[in-house]
N, C-alpha and C positions, 0 to 999 in steps of 0.2 A: 530493775530496767532495762527495756528490751530496747536493741538497735536492729533497725534493716541496713544489709550488706550483700550484694550480688544475690538479688532475689531472696534473701533466706533471713529471717529472724535471730536476733542472738539474745539471752537473757543470761543475764552473772546468777550467779544463785548463792549457795552456801559454800561454806569454806569446807574443806577437810582435808587436814594434815597440813594447812595452812594455805592451800592454792584452791582461788575460786574455780568452782565448776561452772562452765558453760553449758546451756543448752541450745542448741540450734536446728530448727528447722525453716520447714516453706511457706514463703509470707503468700497472702493471696494473692496478689500481682504474679508471680510465677504459676501458681494456680490456676489462673483467669488464664495464661498466655500457653499451659502446656494444654490443657484440658484433663478428662479425664485419664490416671494413669494406671495402666494395666503392666506395669514392672519399675523394679525399682532395685538398684544395687546400692548399699550404703559401705563406706568405705570399712575397713575391718577395723579390732580394737587395735593400738597403739599408737604411733609415731605420725603424725601428718604434718606436711610442709605447705604453708600458706599456698594458693593455687591448685594444688594438686588438687584432684576428683577424690571429692567425698561424699557423690551421687551422682547416680548415671539411672535416667528415668526417661524411659519410652511412655507416651502418651498420645492421645486421641488427636492432637494437633502437631507433637513436636517429639525427637528423639534428644535429650541433650545429657551435657556432662556439665554437673555444676562445683567448682571451686571452693575448698577450703577457706574461708576468711581469715586466720590464720594461724599459725602454726604452732602446733601443743602435742599433745597425746588421750587421745579420744579412750572414756575409760567404760562406755557405755555405749551400745547400740538398738536403735530399736528395731530388735529383729521382725516380730509384730510384722510391723510396715514392708516387710519384705515378702510376705506371704501373703499379708490383707493389704493390696494396697489403696485401696478404698480410704484406710485410714488418714492417706496423705492429702487426700484430695477435702478433707475435714479443715472444718474455719478455727476450730477447737486445738490449742497448741498444747492441749494434755493428747491430744492422738495424732498431729503431722509435727510432733519432734522427731529429728534426725539422731543423732546421737548427742553424749555428753561426754563434756573434752576438758582438758585444763590448757593452759596456756602457754606457748614456751616462754615469752616475756611481759611482765608485769603489767606495759602498758596494751597492750593489744586490744583489749575492750575500748579502752578511750581512747585508740587510735581509727577508730571503725568510723 
């Protein structure tokens, strides 16, 4: 199941050690609003709180900070997307994902 919030898509995935892994990426709405992305800085691995900066983006139409949709732990970053920012402009979710993370609260996804 995929949900959209704060111009991000969030997909609940498999469980690892009893914790659901969520993949988060850029919605098509956000891609349209900012234009071609020329710079991206994704939050580091580790703990992140809801509303802390998940992504800084500079693009042809805007430079914005995008907040994390919920608190949790980032376990994987799409580092290639920081180097090849055109991946973030892709409509393909396999290309435009940002992070994979767990949630601090079990109901975080349900409450999006």
